[in-house]
C-alpha positions, 0 to 999 in steps of 0.5 A: 500500500506504500506504492499507492502514495507514489502512484496516481491511480487508486490502490487497495487502500482507496478501494477498501475505504470506498467499499467500507463507505458503501457497505460492500462487505464482499469487497471489504473481505476480498481486499483484506484477503488480498492484502494478507496474501501480499503481506505473506508473500513479501514476508516469505521473499524479503524478510525471511532472507533478511532474517537469515542474513542477520542471524548468520552475522550474529552467529545464531544460525549454523550452516 
């Protein structure tokens, strides 16, 4: 959702707010699921590698 600040078009945050304002709970739930999936993917791709590097540097991971 940080990319939404840099782009000109509406993003997930805007869509979520719009759906909430018009009581479109089907869209609200769908957008929340999409945000969760994106978060899980970013966690697996970016933060797990970063965590391994930090653990290796501090000697907490033996490989």
